[in-house]
C-alpha positions in Angstrom: -45.9 138.0 -42.8 -44.1 138.2 -39.5 -43.8 135.2 -37.2 -45.8 134.6 -34.1 -42.8 135.2 -31.9 -42.0 138.6 -30.6 -44.1 141.5 -29.4 -43.9 143.3 -32.7 -45.9 140.6 -34.5 -49.0 140.8 -32.3 -50.6 143.8 -34.1 -50.2 142.1 -37.5 -51.4 138.8 -36.2 -54.4 140.5 -34.5 -55.3 142.2 -37.7 -55.1 138.9 -39.6 -57.2 137.2 -36.9 -59.9 139.9 -37.4 -59.9 139.1 -41.1 -59.9 135.3 -41.0 -61.1 134.1 -37.6 -63.9 136.5 -36.9 -65.5 137.0 -40.3 -68.1 134.3 -39.7 -69.4 135.4 -36.3 -68.9 139.0 -37.3 -71.4 138.9 -40.1 -74.0 137.0 -38.1 -75.9 140.3 -37.4 -76.9 140.2 -41.1 -79.4 137.4 -40.4 -79.6 136.4 -36.7 -82.1 139.0 -35.5 -84.1 138.8 -38.7 -84.5 135.1 -38.5 -85.3 135.2 -34.8 -88.4 137.3 -35.6 -89.3 135.3 -38.6 -93.1 134.8 -38.4 -92.7 131.0 -38.6 -91.2 131.0 -35.1 -94.2 132.8 -33.5 -92.2 135.5 -31.7 -93.9 138.8 -32.4 -91.6 141.9 -32.4 -93.3 143.4 -29.4 -91.1 145.5 -27.0 -91.0 142.9 -24.3 -90.0 140.2 -26.8 -87.4 142.4 -28.5 -85.6 143.1 -25.3 -85.8 139.4 -24.3 -84.4 138.1 -27.6 -81.6 140.6 -27.7 -80.8 139.8 -24.1 -80.6 136.0 -25.0 -78.3 136.9 -27.9 -76.0 139.1 -25.8 -75.6 136.6 -23.0 -75.1 133.8 -25.5 -72.2 135.7 -26.9 -70.8 136.2 -23.4 -71.3 132.6 -22.3 -70.6 130.6 -25.5 -68.0 132.7 -27.3 -66.2 134.9 -24.6 -66.1 132.5 -21.7 -66.3 129.0 -23.3 -64.2 129.5 -26.4 -62.0 132.6 -26.0 -61.2 132.2 -22.3 -61.3 128.4 -21.7 -61.1 126.3 -24.9 -58.3 128.3 -26.6 -56.1 127.0 -23.8 -56.5 123.5 -25.2 -54.1 123.6 -28.1 -52.3 120.5 -29.4 -48.8 121.6 -30.3 -50.1 124.9 -31.5 -53.1 123.5 -33.4 -56.7 124.0 -32.4 -60.1 122.6 -33.5 -62.1 119.5 -32.8 -59.4 117.1 -34.0 -56.7 118.8 -31.9 -59.0 118.6 -28.9 -59.7 114.9 -29.7 -56.0 114.2 -29.7 -55.6 115.8 -26.3 -58.6 113.8 -25.0 -57.1 110.6 -26.3 -53.8 111.4 -24.6 -55.7 112.2 -21.4 -57.6 109.0 -21.1 -54.8 106.7 -22.6 -55.2 104.5 -25.6 -55.8 101.4 -23.5 -58.6 103.0 -21.6 -62.2 101.7 -22.0 -63.2 105.3 -22.7 -61.0 105.6 -25.8 -63.7 104.4 -28.2 -66.2 107.0 -26.9 -63.6 109.8 -27.2 -62.6 108.9 -30.7 -66.2 108.5 -31.9 -67.2 111.9 -30.3 -64.2 113.6 -32.0 -64.8 112.2 -35.4 -68.5 113.0 -35.2 -67.8 116.6 -34.1 -65.4 117.0 -37.0 -67.9 115.6 -39.4 -70.5 118.0 -38.2 -68.0 120.9 -38.6 -67.6 119.9 -42.2 -71.4 120.1 -42.7 -71.3 123.6 -41.1 -68.4 124.5 -43.4 -70.7 124.0 -46.5 -73.6 126.1 -45.2 -71.5 129.0 -43.8 -70.2 130.5 -47.1 -73.5 130.2 -48.8 -75.7 131.8 -46.1 -73.1 134.5 -45.4 -72.8 135.7 -49.0 -76.5 135.2 -49.8 -77.6 137.3 -46.8 -75.4 140.1 -47.9 -76.4 140.3 -51.6 -80.0 140.0 -50.6 -79.6 143.6 -49.3 -79.8 144.7 -52.9 -83.4 143.6 -52.7 -84.0 146.1 -49.9 -82.6 148.8 -52.1 -84.7 147.7 -55.1 -86.7 144.5 -55.8 -85.3 144.5 -59.3 -82.1 143.0 -57.9 -83.8 139.9 -56.3 -83.5 137.5 -59.3 -79.8 138.2 -59.5 -79.0 137.3 -55.8 -78.1 133.6 -56.4 -76.1 134.0 -59.6 -74.1 136.9 -58.0 -73.5 134.9 -54.8 -72.2 131.9 -56.8 -69.9 134.2 -58.8 -68.5 135.7 -55.6 -68.0 132.3 -54.0 -66.1 131.1 -57.1 -63.6 133.9 -56.7 -63.2 133.2 -53.0 -62.2 129.6 -53.6 -59.9 130.5 -56.4 -57.7 132.6 -54.1 -57.3 130.0 -51.4 -54.1 128.7 -52.8 -52.4 132.0 -51.7 -52.7 130.9 -48.1 -54.4 132.3 -45.0 -51.5 134.5 -44.0 -51.5 136.6 -47.2 -55.4 136.5 -47.3 -55.5 137.6 -43.6 -53.3 140.7 -44.2 -55.7 141.7 -47.1 -58.9 140.8 -45.3 -58.0 142.3 -41.8 -58.4 146.0 -42.7 -61.7 145.4 -44.5 -63.2 143.5 -41.5 -61.9 146.2 -39.2 -63.9 148.8 -41.2 -66.9 146.4 -41.1 -66.9 146.1 -37.3 -66.5 149.9 -36.9 -69.4 150.6 -39.3 -71.8 148.1 -37.7 -70.8 149.5 -34.3 -71.6 153.0 -35.4 -75.0 152.1 -37.0 -75.9 150.3 -33.8 -74.9 153.1 -31.5 -76.9 155.6 -33.5 -80.1 153.5 -33.1 -79.4 153.0 -29.4 -79.2 156.7 -28.9 -82.8 157.0 -30.3 -84.1 154.2 -28.1 -81.9 153.7 -25.0 -84.4 151.5 -23.3 -82.9 148.6 -25.3 -80.0 148.7 -22.8 -82.3 146.8 -20.5 -81.3 143.8 -22.6 -77.9 143.9 -20.8 -79.7 142.5 -17.8 -79.4 138.7 -17.9 -82.7 138.4 -16.0 -84.5 139.7 -19.2 -83.2 136.7 -21.1 -84.4 134.3 -18.3 -87.8 136.0 -18.2 -88.2 135.8 -22.0 -87.5 132.1 -22.0 -89.7 131.4 -19.0 -92.6 133.4 -20.3 -92.6 132.0 -23.8 -91.6 128.4 -22.9 -92.4 126.3 -26.0 -92.2 129.2 -28.5 -89.1 130.5 -26.7 -87.4 127.1 -27.0 -88.2 127.0 -30.8 -86.7 130.5 -31.1 -83.4 129.3 -29.7 -82.9 127.5 -33.1 -82.7 131.0 -34.7 -81.0 132.9 -31.8 -78.0 130.5 -32.0 -77.2 132.0 -35.4 -75.6 134.9 -33.4 -72.7 132.6 -32.3 -72.1 130.7 -35.5 -68.4 130.9 -36.2 -67.3 130.2 -32.6 -66.1 126.7 -33.5 -64.2 128.1 -36.5 -62.6 130.5 -34.1 -61.0 127.5 -32.2 -60.2 125.6 -35.4 -58.1 128.6 -36.7 -56.0 128.7 -33.5 -53.0 127.3 -35.3 -53.1 130.0 -37.9 -52.7 133.0 -35.6 -52.3 132.0 -32.0 -54.5 132.4 -28.9 -53.1 135.8 -27.9 -54.0 137.5 -31.2 -57.4 135.9 -31.3 -58.2 137.0 -27.7 -57.0 140.5 -28.4 -59.1 140.9 -31.5 -62.2 139.6 -29.7 -62.1 141.8 -26.6 -60.8 145.0 -28.3 -62.9 145.1 -31.4 -65.2 142.2 -32.3 -67.3 141.8 -29.2 -67.9 145.5 -28.6 -69.0 145.9 -32.2 -71.3 143.0 -32.2 -72.8 144.1 -28.9 -73.6 147.6 -30.2 -75.1 146.3 -33.5 -77.4 143.7 -31.8 -78.6 146.3 -29.3 -79.0 148.7 -32.2 -81.2 146.3 -34.2 -83.2 145.8 -31.0 -83.6 149.6 -30.5 -84.8 149.9 -34.1 -87.5 147.3 -33.5 -88.6 149.0 -30.4 -89.5 152.1 -32.5 -90.5 150.3 -35.7 -91.6 146.7 -35.5 -92.1 146.6 -39.3 -88.4 146.7 -39.6 -88.2 143.0 -38.5 -88.2 141.9 -42.2 -84.6 143.0 -42.4 -83.5 145.0 -39.3 -79.8 145.0 -40.2 -80.2 147.0 -43.4 -83.1 149.0 -42.0 -80.6 150.5 -39.6 -78.8 152.1 -42.5 -80.0 155.5 -43.9 -81.1 155.4 -47.5 -78.0 157.2 -48.8 -75.8 154.5 -47.2 -77.7 151.4 -48.3 -75.8 150.6 -51.5 -72.4 151.2 -49.9 -73.4 149.0 -46.9 -74.5 146.2 -49.3 -71.1 146.4 -51.0 -69.3 146.4 -47.6 -71.5 143.5 -46.3 -70.9 141.5 -49.4 -67.1 142.0 -49.1 -67.3 141.1 -45.4 -69.3 137.9 -46.0 -66.9 136.7 -48.6 -64.2 137.2 -45.9 -66.5 135.5 -43.3 -66.5 132.3 -45.3 -62.7 132.2 -44.8 -63.0 131.1 -41.2 -64.6 127.8 -42.0 -62.6 127.2 -45.1 -59.3 127.5 -43.4 -60.7 125.7 -40.4 -61.7 122.8 -42.7 -58.1 122.7 -44.1 -56.8 122.4 -40.5 -59.2 119.7 -39.6 -58.5 117.5 -42.6 -54.7 117.9 -42.1 -55.0 116.8 -38.5 -57.3 113.9 -39.4 -54.7 112.7 -41.9 -51.9 113.0 -39.4 -54.0 111.0 -36.9 -54.7 108.3 -39.5 -58.4 108.9 -39.7 -58.5 110.1 -43.4 -56.4 108.9 -46.4 -53.4 110.9 -47.4 -53.9 113.7 -49.9 -52.0 116.7 -51.3 -51.2 119.3 -48.6 -49.5 122.6 -49.7 -47.6 124.6 -47.2 -48.5 128.3 -47.7 -46.2 130.0 -45.2 -42.5 129.4 -44.5 -43.0 130.9 -41.0 -46.0 128.9 -39.8 -46.3 125.1 -40.4 -50.0 125.3 -39.5 -51.0 127.4 -42.6 -51.9 124.9 -45.3 -54.0 124.6 -48.5 -55.6 121.3 -49.7 -56.6 121.6 -53.3 -58.9 118.5 -53.3 -60.7 119.7 -50.2 -61.0 123.2 -51.5 -62.7 122.3 -54.8 -64.9 119.6 -53.3 -66.2 122.1 -50.7 -66.8 124.7 -53.4 -68.9 122.3 -55.4 -71.1 121.5 -52.4 -71.3 125.2 -51.5 -72.4 126.2 -55.0 -75.0 123.4 -55.0 -76.4 124.5 -51.7 -76.6 128.2 -52.8 -78.5 127.3 -55.9 -80.8 124.6 -54.3 -81.9 126.6 -51.2 -82.0 130.0 -53.0 -82.2 132.4 -50.0 -80.7 132.9 -46.6 -83.9 132.3 -44.7 -84.1 128.7 -46.1 -80.5 128.2 -45.3 -81.0 129.4 -41.8 -83.2 126.4 -41.1 -80.4 124.1 -42.2 -77.6 125.9 -40.3 -77.9 125.4 -36.6 -77.9 121.6 -36.2 -74.3 121.1 -37.3 -73.0 124.1 -35.4 -74.7 123.2 -32.1 -73.8 119.5 -32.5 -70.1 120.4 -32.8 -70.3 122.9 -29.9 -71.9 120.2 -27.7 -69.2 117.6 -28.5 -66.5 120.2 -27.9 -67.8 120.8 -24.4 -67.8 117.0 -23.7 -64.2 116.6 -24.9 -63.1 119.6 -22.9 -64.4 118.0 -19.8 -62.3 114.9 -20.6 -59.2 117.0 -21.1 -59.8 119.0 -17.9 -60.5 116.0 -15.8 -58.0 113.4 -17.1 -55.4 115.5 -18.9 -55.0 118.5 -16.7 -56.0 116.6 -13.6 -58.7 119.0 -12.4 -60.8 117.8 -9.4 -64.1 116.4 -10.5 -66.1 119.3 -9.0 -63.9 121.8 -10.8 -64.1 120.1 -14.2 -67.9 119.8 -13.9 -68.1 123.4 -12.7 -66.0 124.6 -15.7 -68.0 122.8 -18.3 -71.5 122.2 -16.7 -73.1 125.5 -17.6 -71.7 125.4 -21.2 -73.1 121.8 -21.5 -76.6 122.9 -20.5 -76.5 125.9 -22.9 -75.1 123.8 -25.8 -77.7 121.0 -25.2 -80.6 123.5 -25.2 -79.5 125.0 -28.5 -78.9 121.5 -30.0 -82.3 120.2 -28.9 -84.0 123.3 -30.3 -82.3 122.8 -33.7 -83.4 119.2 -33.9 -86.9 120.6 -34.6 -85.5 122.1 -37.8 -84.1 118.9 -39.3 -87.0 118.5 -41.7 -86.8 122.1 -42.8 -83.2 121.7 -44.1 -81.1 120.5 -41.1 -80.9 117.1 -42.8 -78.5 118.5 -45.4 -75.4 119.2 -43.1 -76.3 116.0 -41.3 -76.1 114.1 -44.6 -72.7 115.6 -45.2 -71.6 114.8 -41.7 -72.7 111.2 -42.2 -70.6 110.8 -45.4 -67.5 112.3 -43.7 -67.9 110.2 -40.6 -68.3 107.0 -42.6 -65.1 107.8 -44.5 -63.1 108.0 -41.3 
């Protein structure tokens, strides 16, 4: 793989970033809309609700991913590294080790990192399960085989980690590029049949939906946030490919494709509310269903890579900062010192992922467990970003608050909505986070 220096390396790095960094958020359309209209949340797939939910998703992508992570937080690299521990190191340097705030900063950073580990266990499981469950749409006879097939696929994924993210990214990038182009095409086709869904591009429709539904709309945020899962892994993988490649991939391919697919699923629901049981696969014509399941399964295997490589980066940084005991770290690229493989972490995470897949058994059950760790990490990331802006980069108070205030409100709303799902499964990533935090 080429190095990160030189203009000629940007296309390769961008392709790798598509494959490794954006797999998680890129496969969220498999379950985000479906879970948002899950009957347990009380949001009926009526046209006004469909436009409202899709509008909330679209503007969450713009606010949380594009503006917060891709534009702002990718600037906060610590010697080329990204992720919650890199941000913590910057915040510690900003306030000074003798400051009274140092204890709060360290605690927030370790708590955010621990929550990211909990997210890292759920992500591979829900991603792969949601894809193979598409076989059940083709024929119910496949349903009993979803879990065993998912475990087998995950086993193969963890076995190839020793090859390194650079080599994996070159392999995965073309596949994810095809994935994004296909989901964009299926979405665009549905939009053409129901162009009224374009009203969801108006942010006032998101505001109206939340204002009209109030309590139920607040609960629905716990499912809608699934559309941005993977944003924290995006930042954690900064050291693997660099901010320029990650930004190029987002604005040129990933965001347009996600936008078209979410609008397409909404367009489908406007014409057929019964499709809410699995709107992603219902977008696909019958002849293309099996190929789409195969492509989706491949894409979700790749999606798991973002949190796996992100976890490697976090553990390496935590060891360097003295918060975790030393363990074997394998350098996988002679060109990039940030590309590493940790055998112990790899196989421990695999054991937990396999256990979760078997225990929960389906993507809907896992969705209830998913959001709490993701939103908790996002909230802490925003708080630490404020510290870096104010005390490290010396922004005026009004500018630091202005740059992070809206993100803080959005993150807090999603986090509070997900606390309602702790009993339904959110306790599991919290338990993992507790163990990791206690070990630091």
